[in-house]
FIZA-244179 format. One line per field, with one value per residue: x, y, z of N, C-alpha, C in turn. Coordinates in steps of 0.02 Angstrom, whole numbers, plus 32768, in hexadecimal, padded with zeros to 4 digits. Each point is the difference from the previous one (the first is absolute). Layout:
BEGIN
n_u <- X|...
n_v <- Y|...
n_w <- Z|...
ca_u <- X|...
ca_v <- Y|...
ca_w <- Z|...
c_u <- X|...
c_v <- Y|...
c_w <- Z|...
END
This chain:
BEGIN
n_u <- A06A|7FD5|7FC7|8027|8012|802C|7FFB|802F|7FE2|7FDF|801A|8015|7FC5|7FE7|7FF4|7FC1|7FF2|7FCB|8007|7FD7|8009|7FCC|7FFF|7FD5|7FDB|7FDD|7FE8|7FFA|7FE0|7FF4|7FDD|8013|801C|7FC8|7FCF|8027|8002|7FC6|8001|803D|7FEA|7FD6|801C|801B|7FC9|7FEC|8042|801E|7FB5|800F|8033|7FFA|7FD9|8033|8020|8004|7FCA|8024|7FEF|8049|7FBB|802C|7FDF|8032|7FE4|7FEE|8004|800E|7FD2|8006|7FF1|8009|801B|8021|800C|7FE9|8019|801F|803F|7FE4|803D|7FF1|7FC8|7FFA|8041|802D|8015|7FFA|8006|8032|8026|7FF6|8034|802D|7FFB|7FEF|8038|8008|7FED|8002|8019|8016|7FDE|803A|804F|7FE8|7FF1|8056|8035|7FDB|8042|7FEE|802D|7FE9|7FB2|8018|7FF5|800B|8016|7FDB|8016|800C|7FCA|7FEC|8017|7FDC|7FB7|7FFB|8023|7FD9|7FC4|803F|8027|7FC6|7FE9|803F|7FEB|802A|7FE5|8015|8004|801B|8011|8029|8040|8015|8037|802B|8027|8020|7FBE|8022|7FE1|7FE0|7FEC|7FF0|7FCA|7FF2|7FB6|7FE6|7FC9|7FE3|7FDC|800C|804C|8005|7FE7|8028|8023|7FF1|8006|802C|8001|7FC8|8027|8049|7FEC|7FFB|8044|8020|7FD1|8020|7FBB|800C|7FCC|802B|7FD1|7FFB|7FB6|7FE8|8025|8022|7FF8|8044|7FEC|803E|7FCA|7FE8|7FE9|7FFB|801F|7FCB|7FEE|8023|7FC7|801F|8039|8044|7FE9|802B|7FB0|7FF9|7FF6|7FE9|8000|8004|7FBC|8022|803D|8042|8004|801D|7FD4|8012|7FC3|7FCF|7FEA|7FD1|8001|7FDE|7FD6|8017|800E|7FBD|7FF4|8024|7FE5|7FD4|8002|803A|7FD5|7FC5|8006|7FCF|7FFB|8025|800E|8041|7FE7|7FFA|7FD4|800D|7FB5|801F|7FF4|8030|7FFA|800F|8043|7FF3|804D|7FF5|7FB8|803F|7FE2|7FEF|7FC1|7FC3|7FD3|7FFF|7FB9|8005|7FEB|800F|8023|800C|8041|7FF4|803D|7FFB|8028
n_v <- 9A28|7FF0|8015|804D|7FCD|801A|7FE5|803F|8032|7FCD|7FFE|803E|8001|7FE4|7FC8|7FF7|7FDF|8007|7FE8|8029|7FB4|8020|7FC0|8029|7FE6|7FE3|803E|802E|7FDC|8040|7FFF|7FE2|803E|8033|7FCA|7FE0|804C|800A|7FD8|8013|8024|7FD7|7FD4|8024|8046|7FDA|7FFF|8041|7FFC|7FBF|8027|8039|7FDB|8017|7FE5|804B|7FE0|8015|7FDE|8016|801D|7FE7|8033|7FC4|7FD6|800F|7FC8|7FF8|7FCA|803D|7FD3|802F|7FF0|8039|7FDE|803F|7FEB|801F|7FC5|7FFE|8013|8019|7FE5|800D|7FE6|801F|7FE3|801A|804B|7FE0|7FBB|8031|8024|7FF4|7FF9|803F|800D|7FDF|8049|8037|7FDF|7FEB|8047|8005|7FCF|7FFC|8046|8000|7FD0|8030|7FF9|7FFB|800B|7FD5|8018|7FFD|804C|801B|8043|8038|8034|7FCC|7FD2|8045|8007|7FC4|8018|8040|7FD0|7FC7|8040|8006|7FC9|7FE6|8032|8009|7FFD|8029|8014|8016|7FE3|8020|7FED|805A|7FDA|8060|8018|802D|7FDB|8023|8007|7FCB|7FEF|7FE1|7FD1|7FF9|8025|7FDA|8010|7FC5|801C|7FE9|8016|7FB7|801C|803E|7FF1|7FC3|801F|802A|7FCD|7FF3|803B|7FE8|7FE6|8026|802E|7FEE|7FDC|8029|7FF8|7FC4|7FFC|8000|7FEE|7FC5|8001|7FC8|7FDC|7FD7|801C|7FB5|8003|7FF0|7FE0|802C|802E|7FEF|8008|7FE8|8033|8038|801D|8045|8010|7FEB|7FE4|7FF7|7FC3|8009|7FE4|7FC2|7FFB|7FCB|8023|7FD1|800B|8017|7FD9|7FFB|8042|7FEA|8013|8038|7FFB|801A|8010|7FE3|7FBF|8009|800A|8027|8023|8011|8009|803B|8046|7FEB|7FFD|802D|8014|7FF1|800F|7FB7|7FF9|7FDA|803F|7FE3|7FC5|8031|8008|803E|7FE0|8045|8033|8027|8041|7FF4|8007|8040|7FE3|8033|7FF3|7FFC|7FC5|801B|8003|7FCD|801B|7FD7|7FFC|7FC0|7FD4|7FC1|7FF1|7FDB|7FEB|7FD3|800D|7FEA|7FD6
n_w <- 248B|7FD1|800A|7FE5|8007|7FD7|7FCF|7FF5|802A|7FE6|7FB5|8004|8010|7FB6|8024|7FF9|7FC3|8001|7FCB|7FFA|7FDC|7FE7|7FF1|7FC5|7FE2|802A|7FFF|8055|8006|7FF9|800D|7FD0|7FDA|8023|7FF5|7FD9|7FF8|7FFE|7FE8|8001|7FD2|800C|7FD4|7FEE|8004|7FDC|7FD9|7FF2|8004|7FC7|7FF1|7FF9|8047|801A|7FBE|7FE6|7FCC|7FC2|7FDB|7FCC|7FD0|7FCE|7FCF|8006|7FD3|7FB5|7FDE|7FBE|8015|8021|8056|800D|8041|8057|8033|800F|800D|8029|8009|803F|7FF8|802F|7FE2|7FB7|8017|7FF1|8026|8039|7FE4|7FE5|8025|801D|7FD2|7FF1|803D|7FE7|7FDA|801E|802D|7FD2|7FEE|804C|8003|7FC2|8023|8045|7FF0|7FD5|8025|8023|8007|8027|801E|803B|7FF3|7FD0|8004|802B|7FEF|7FE4|8034|8028|7FFF|8020|8022|8008|8003|800B|801D|7FE4|8000|8004|8008|8041|7FE6|8015|7FCC|7FFB|801D|803E|8053|8012|8035|8014|802D|800A|7FFC|800D|7FCD|8013|801C|8006|7FEE|8037|7FE1|8024|7FED|7FDE|7FD5|7FCC|7FE7|7FE9|7FCE|7FE6|8025|7FEB|7FEA|8018|8024|7FC3|7FE3|800F|8018|7FB7|7FF9|8030|7FDC|7FEA|8007|7FE5|7FA8|8003|800C|803D|7FD5|7FF5|7FE2|803C|7FC7|8024|802B|8008|8032|8014|802A|8011|8040|8036|801D|8065|800B|803D|7FD6|7FF5|7FFF|7FC0|8037|7FC7|8005|7FD9|7FE4|7FE4|7FC9|7FEB|7FE4|7FF2|8015|803C|802F|7FF6|8029|8040|8004|8032|803F|7FF3|8015|7FE2|8025|8052|7FDE|7FBF|8022|8006|7FC3|7FF4|8046|7FF8|7FC4|800E|8037|7FF0|7FB5|7FE2|7FBC|8000|800D|8003|8020|8010|7FDB|7FF8|7FF8|7FF0|801C|7FDD|8013|7FC2|8036|7FDA|7FCA|7FE6|8009|8032|801C|8031|8000|8024|7FF5|8036|7FDE|7FE5|802D|7FB4|8007|8018|7FB7|7FE8|7FFB|7FC7|801E
ca_u <- 7FC6|8026|7FE4|7FF7|803C|8011|8010|8040|8007|7FE0|8030|8042|800B|7FED|8037|7FFC|7FB2|7FD1|7FFD|7FC1|8012|7FBB|8014|7F9C|7FDE|7FBD|8005|7FF1|7FBB|802B|7FF5|8030|8041|8006|800D|803D|802C|7FDB|801B|804B|800F|7FE3|8029|8031|7FEA|7FF2|802C|8007|7FE7|8000|8040|8014|7FBE|8009|8011|7FD7|8013|7FCC|800A|7FC7|8029|800F|7FEF|8038|8026|7FBF|8009|7FC0|8010|802E|7FF2|804C|7FDA|8026|7FE1|8029|7FEA|7FE9|800D|8046|8042|7FF8|7FD4|8028|803C|8011|8008|7FC0|7FCA|8018|7FE7|7FB9|7FD3|8001|7FCF|7FB4|7FE3|8013|7FB2|7FC8|8014|7FED|7FA9|7FDE|8002|7FC6|7FD1|7FE9|7FEF|7FD6|800B|7FEA|801A|7FCC|8006|7FFD|7FE7|7FA4|7FCA|7FD0|8027|805A|8001|8006|8043|802F|7FE4|802A|8042|7FE9|7FE7|801F|8008|7FEB|7FE1|802A|8029|805C|7FFF|8019|8002|8057|800A|8045|8023|8034|8032|8020|804D|8009|7FE0|7FF6|7FD1|8017|7FC4|8004|7FC7|7FC8|7FE4|7FD7|7FC2|7FE0|7FCF|7FEC|7FF3|7FC8|7FD2|7FFC|8002|7FC9|7FCA|7FF9|7FEE|7FE0|7FCC|8011|7FBB|7FBD|7FFC|7FED|7FCA|7FBD|7FF2|802B|7FD8|7FCA|7FE2|8011|7FE7|8004|8050|8015|803B|8023|8038|8047|8018|7FDC|8009|7FBB|7FF5|7FCA|8013|7FBA|7FE4|8019|803C|8021|7FF8|8036|800A|8013|7FD1|8007|7FC5|801A|7FF6|8021|8040|801A|8052|7FE8|7FF0|7FE0|7FD6|7FED|7FC1|7FD6|7FC6|8002|7FCA|8047|8040|7FDF|7FF3|8048|8015|7FD1|8028|8032|7FF5|7FCD|7FE8|8025|804B|804B|7FF7|8020|7FDE|7FB8|7FF0|7FCA|7FF2|7FF6|7FF4|8033|8031|8045|801F|802C|801A|8011|7FE7|800C|7FF1|8038|7FE4|7FD1|7FCF|7FDA|7FCD|7FE6|8020|7FB2|8001|804A|7FFD|8055|801E|8020|804A
ca_v <- 8000|8018|8049|7FFE|7FF6|7FEE|7FD6|7FE6|7FFE|7FD5|7FC8|8017|7FD4|7FAA|7FCC|7FCF|800E|7FDE|8006|7FDF|8019|7FE4|8000|8002|800D|8034|803C|7FED|801A|8028|7FEA|7FCF|8004|800D|7FCB|7FE8|8026|800C|7FAE|7FE2|8042|7FEE|7FC8|8014|801C|7FAE|7FC9|8032|7FF7|7FCD|7FF2|803A|802C|8041|803D|801C|8008|803E|7FF0|8037|7FDC|8032|7FD6|802E|8011|7FF4|8003|7FCA|7FBD|8000|803E|7FEE|8035|7FE3|8003|8005|7FE1|8039|7FE6|8044|7FEE|7FF8|7FBE|7FD2|8024|7FEE|7FC4|7FE9|8007|7FE8|7FCC|800C|8006|7FB1|7FCE|8020|7FF8|7FC8|7FE4|801F|7FC2|7FCB|7FFE|7FF9|7FB6|7FD5|8005|7FED|7FC8|7FE7|7FF3|804E|8003|8033|8035|8012|802A|7FED|8044|800C|8031|7FC1|7FD7|8035|8010|7FB5|7FDA|8045|7FFE|7FE8|7FFC|802A|7FE4|7FB8|8011|8010|7FAE|7FF7|802E|7FEB|8036|7FE8|802C|7FEB|801C|8018|801E|8021|7FFC|8047|8017|7FCE|7FD4|7FB0|7FD9|7FD1|7FC2|8003|7FC8|802C|7FD9|8007|8008|7FC1|7FED|801F|7FFC|7FB6|8033|8009|7FB7|7FD1|804C|800A|7FB4|8009|8032|7FD7|7FC0|802B|801B|7FC8|7FDB|7FE6|7FAD|7FC3|7FC7|7FC6|7FDB|7FC6|7FE7|7FCF|8023|7FE6|8012|7FF6|7FF6|8017|8023|7FEA|803E|803C|8024|802A|7FFF|8043|7FFE|7FDF|7FD5|7FDB|7FB3|801C|7FD0|8002|7FF1|7FFE|801D|8050|800F|7FC4|7FFC|8000|804D|8021|7FDD|803F|7FF8|8029|800D|7FE2|7FC0|7FD5|7FFA|7FC4|7FC5|7FCE|7FE3|7FCB|7FD6|8012|7FFC|7FBF|7FCF|7FD2|8007|805A|803B|8006|7FD3|8015|8028|8021|8016|8025|8033|8023|8037|7FFA|804D|7FFD|8051|8005|7FDE|7FD0|7FEF|7FF9|7FE5|8005|8013|7FCC|8018|7FE0|7FA7|7FD8|7FAF|7FF5|7FAE|7FC8|7FFA|7FC8|7FF9
ca_w <- 7FD9|7FB2|8007|7FBD|7FEB|7FC7|7FE4|8009|8053|8027|7FBB|8029|8043|8007|7FFC|7FAA|7FEA|7FD0|7FBC|7FDB|7FAE|7FD5|7FB0|7FF6|7FCB|7FF7|8022|8032|8022|8045|8038|8014|8008|8046|8025|7FF9|8020|8032|8013|800E|805C|8029|8028|801C|804B|8027|801F|8042|804F|8029|7FF4|8028|8018|8027|7FCF|7FF0|7FB9|7FDB|7FAE|7FE0|7FBA|7FC6|7FC8|7FE3|7FC0|7FE9|7FC6|7FCC|8021|804A|802D|805A|803C|8021|803B|8045|8031|8035|803B|8038|7FFF|804C|800D|7FEC|7FE4|7FBF|7FE6|8020|7FE5|7FAA|8006|7FFE|7FBA|7FE2|802C|7FFE|7FB2|800D|801B|7FD8|7FCE|8010|8012|7FBC|7FDE|8017|7FE1|7FC7|8003|8039|8050|8047|8029|8026|8022|7FB6|7FC4|8013|8011|7FC2|7FED|7FE0|7FB9|7FC8|7FFA|7FEA|7FA8|7FF6|7FE2|7FD1|7FE4|7FD1|7FA9|7FF2|7FB3|7FC0|7FEC|8009|8034|8028|802F|8019|8049|8008|803B|7FD8|8020|7FDC|8023|7FE4|7FBD|7FED|800B|8022|800C|8047|7FF9|7FD4|7FF1|7FC6|7FEC|7FBA|7FE5|801A|802E|8019|7FE5|8025|803E|800E|801A|8041|801F|7FFF|801A|8043|8005|8009|8044|8050|8010|8022|8039|8047|802E|7FDC|803A|7FD5|8040|8002|7FDE|8042|803F|8026|803D|7FE2|8036|8035|8039|8013|8012|7FD5|7FC7|8006|7FB1|7FB9|7FFF|8001|802B|8005|7FD6|7FB6|7FDB|7FAA|7FC7|7FAB|7FDC|8014|7FF1|8012|803B|8042|802E|8038|8017|8041|8015|7FEC|8015|802D|7FF7|7FD6|802B|8030|7FF1|7FF9|8048|800B|7FE1|8023|8045|8029|7FE7|8000|7FE0|7FE5|7FCD|7FB9|7FD1|8005|7FC0|8010|7FCE|800F|7FCF|8002|7FE0|7FFC|7FF6|7FC3|8008|7FAB|7FBF|8007|8031|8055|8023|7FF4|8042|8007|800F|801B|7FFB|7FEF|8015|8002|7FF2|8025|7FBE|7FFF|7FF8
c_u <- 803D|8005|8007|8050|8016|8005|8051|801C|7FDE|802F|8042|7FF3|7FFD|8049|7FEE|7FBA|7FDF|7FEC|7FBF|8005|7FCE|8025|7FDB|801C|7FC8|7FEC|7FE4|7FBF|8013|7FD4|801F|803D|8013|7FFB|8025|803B|7FDE|7FFC|8023|8002|7FBD|8017|8045|7FFB|7FEA|8042|801A|7FEA|8009|8059|8001|7FD9|8012|800A|7FBF|8019|7FBC|8026|7FD4|802F|8013|8012|804B|8000|7FB0|8017|7FD8|802A|800B|7FF5|8029|7FD9|8023|7FCA|803C|7FE3|7FEA|801B|8035|8036|7FF6|7FE5|804F|8046|8000|8010|7FB8|7FC0|7FFE|7FDC|7FA6|7FCD|801D|7FD8|7FC3|7FF5|800F|7FBC|7FCF|8022|7FD4|7FB8|7FDC|7FF2|7FC8|7FBD|7FE7|7FEA|7FC8|8002|801E|8010|7FDD|800D|800F|7FD4|7FB1|7FCB|7FF6|803F|804A|7FDF|7FDF|8044|8038|7FD9|8021|803A|8005|7FED|8008|8012|7FE8|7FD7|8027|803E|803B|8017|8039|800D|803F|7FF8|804C|7FFA|8043|802B|8020|8052|8028|7FE3|7FD3|7FA7|8021|7FAD|8021|7FD5|7FB4|7FE4|7FC4|7FCF|7FFA|7FC1|7FBB|7FEB|7FD1|7FB8|7FEB|7FF2|7FAC|7FC4|8016|8008|7FAC|7FDF|800E|7FC9|7FC5|800B|8003|7FCB|7FCB|7FF9|803A|7FD2|7FC9|7FCD|7FF0|7FC4|8015|8042|8028|8053|800F|8057|8044|8028|7FBD|7FFA|7FBF|7FF4|7FCA|8024|7FCD|7FED|8015|8046|8025|7FFF|805C|8006|800D|7FD4|7FF9|7FBA|8012|7FDC|7FFC|803F|8016|801E|7FAF|7FFD|7FDF|7FC2|7FD6|7F9D|7FC6|7FB5|800E|7FF2|8036|8035|7FEF|7FF7|804C|803F|7FF5|802E|803C|800D|7FF9|7FFE|8050|8036|8017|7FDF|8007|7FE0|7FA1|8010|7FB7|7FDA|7FE5|7FE4|803A|8015|8040|8018|804B|8033|8030|7FEC|8003|7FDF|8027|7FC1|7FD5|7FD4|7F96|7FCE|7FBD|8009|7FB8|801E|8059|7FF2|803D|8020|802F|8045|8014
c_v <- 801D|804D|7FFC|800F|7FE8|7FA8|7FEA|8002|7FCE|7FC5|7FFC|7FE4|7FB0|7FEE|7FD3|801F|7FBE|8010|7FCE|800A|7FD5|8013|7FD5|7FF2|8036|802C|7FD6|8028|8030|7FD9|7FB8|8005|8022|7FD1|7FDC|8014|7FFB|7FB3|7FFD|8042|7FDE|7FB7|8023|800A|7FB1|7FE4|8035|7FEB|7FC0|7FF3|8033|8020|8044|8030|8005|8002|8041|7FE8|802F|7FC8|804F|7FE5|800F|8008|7FD5|7FFC|7FBB|7FD2|7FFC|8034|7FFE|8030|7FDB|8004|8014|7FF1|8025|7FE6|8041|7FDB|8002|7FBA|7FBC|8003|7FF1|7FA7|7FD1|7FFD|7FF4|7FBD|8004|7FF5|7FBB|7FD7|8014|7FD0|7F93|7FD0|8015|7FBF|7FBF|7FFF|8012|7FC6|7FF8|801A|7FD9|7FBD|7FDA|7FE0|802D|7FCC|8013|8038|8039|8016|7FE0|8037|7FFF|8036|7FF2|8010|802C|8026|7FE3|8010|804E|7FFD|7FDA|800E|8048|7FEF|7FC1|7FF2|800E|7FB1|7FFE|802A|7FF2|803C|7FE8|8033|7FDF|8039|7FFB|8024|8044|8015|8036|8010|7FBD|7FD1|7FC0|7FE2|7FC8|7FBB|8011|7FC8|801F|7FC0|7FFE|8002|7FCC|7FF2|8030|7FE6|7FBF|801F|8022|7FDD|7FF1|803A|7FF8|7FAE|7FF9|8033|7FBC|7FDB|8047|8014|7FC3|8000|7FE9|7FDE|7FEA|7FC6|7FBF|7FCE|7FBE|7FCD|7FE8|802F|7FC7|8030|7FE5|8020|8012|801F|7FFF|8053|800B|8034|8044|7FFE|803F|7FE9|7FCF|7FB6|7FD2|7FC6|8011|7FCB|8001|8006|7FF2|8013|804C|7FFE|7FB2|8010|800F|805F|7FF9|7FEC|8033|7FDD|804F|8016|7FCD|7FA8|7FC9|7FF1|7FBF|7FAA|7FDC|7FEC|7FC4|7FBF|7FF6|7FDC|7FB6|7FC8|7FBA|8014|8045|801D|8005|7FCC|8017|8047|803B|803B|8047|8048|8034|803C|8003|8054|7FF2|8037|7FF8|7FC5|7F9C|7FE4|8007|7FE7|7FEA|7FFC|7FD0|802E|7FCB|7FA4|7FFF|7FC3|7FDE|7FB8|7FD9|7FF8|7FC0|7FF4|8019
c_w <- 7FBF|7FF7|7FA9|7FE3|7FB1|7FF7|800F|8037|8028|7FF8|804D|804A|8029|7FEB|7FC2|8001|7FD0|7FC0|7FD3|7FB7|7FDD|7FA4|7FEC|7F9B|7FED|802F|8038|8017|804C|8040|8011|8002|8045|8022|800B|8042|806B|8032|8001|804B|8027|8015|8022|8048|8028|8018|802B|8033|8019|800C|803D|8018|8014|7FB5|7FD2|7FA6|7FFB|7FC5|7FD8|7FA5|7FE7|7FCD|7FC5|7FB5|7FED|7FAF|7FD4|802A|8036|8026|803E|8018|802F|8037|8035|804F|803D|8038|8015|7FFF|8047|800E|7FCF|7FDD|7FB6|7FF0|8004|7FAE|7FB8|8034|800F|7FCA|7FE2|8018|7FE1|7FAB|8009|801D|7FD5|7FBC|8016|800D|7FC2|7FE3|800F|7FE8|7FC1|800E|801C|8037|8020|8052|8050|8022|7FBF|7FD5|8028|8008|7FB4|7FF7|7FDE|7FB6|7FC6|7FF2|7FBD|7FBC|7FF2|7FE8|7FCB|7FC0|7FBF|7FDD|7FDE|7FC9|7FC4|7FFC|800D|804B|8029|8034|802F|8043|7FFF|804B|7FE4|8033|7FD8|8024|7FC4|7FBA|7FCE|800E|7FFC|7FFE|803C|7FF1|7FDE|8004|7FCE|7FF3|7FAF|8002|8005|8058|8035|7FDE|8020|8044|8005|7FFF|8038|8036|8011|801E|803D|8025|8002|8032|8057|8015|8020|8044|8024|8023|7FC4|8022|7FD1|8045|7FE9|7FDC|802E|800C|8018|8028|8000|8046|801B|803D|8021|801A|7FC5|7FE2|8007|7FB7|7FE5|801F|7FF9|803E|8015|7FDE|7FBF|7FCD|7FC1|7FD5|7FBE|7FBA|7FDC|7FE5|801A|802B|8030|801A|8030|7FF5|8016|8002|7FF8|8025|8036|7FF5|7FDE|8046|8035|7FEA|7FD3|8030|801E|7FEA|8002|8048|8002|7FBF|800A|7FE0|7FEA|7FD8|7FC5|7FD0|7FDF|7FCD|8016|7FB5|8019|7FD4|801E|7FEA|8001|7FF9|7FDC|8015|7FC3|7FDB|8035|804E|8037|8034|7FFC|8052|7FE6|800B|800A|7FE3|7FF5|801B|801C|8007|8028|7FB8|7FEF|800C|7FCE
END
């Protein structure tokens, strides 16, 4: 535990620190000012949990300097020396700054990797990081990882974003929130489904069958097929097993539930078969 140690004591125990610098032209609203720092501490804790599951971080922010047009604060990581040695702690903070930069760049560009920024708590923290400078015409937000050698501060990694970047990120965060709040199932009626891979075996209702189909009205990709009703499965399996024509030469007019992940179709669940058509060669 960090306990009631002073800033000087904590600084003496750390191999490296993070420093957040906010340059502003306009005054910063207090809650946005606090949010910029707490969001950084929250993201650092997530980072440590992912990189060092056995380590414990208790980050604390100290406002070191406030003057007209500039606010600086140090984040004391609270990483135990026994858990993370001197060199590893420096490298860890450098990696964190690079990750911070990469994730904000993704937010500003709207290009998210698989599994990134999918929770409301993460999106709130990133919005809080941007709000402090978003309304300022020329503000900047800078994060640095630094060490001290012979009492001289050396910056090992840094990332900076501008007020215009912050405004773009806030819009993309709101768009992502709306996307994540969309239902995970959509319904389509009387769409044409064709097989790209079939299986004569039965599948449990509601379970992926191992078959793949394409529905052009929904997606150009072949997706996994599920059966939403036994009646629909029986009709389709009859065509696969017993019909004279190859199932790949047939089209099925169906009602489907489309399973979504992050707004993208990933599987079809057929609930009704209206008709079976012979496809032109």
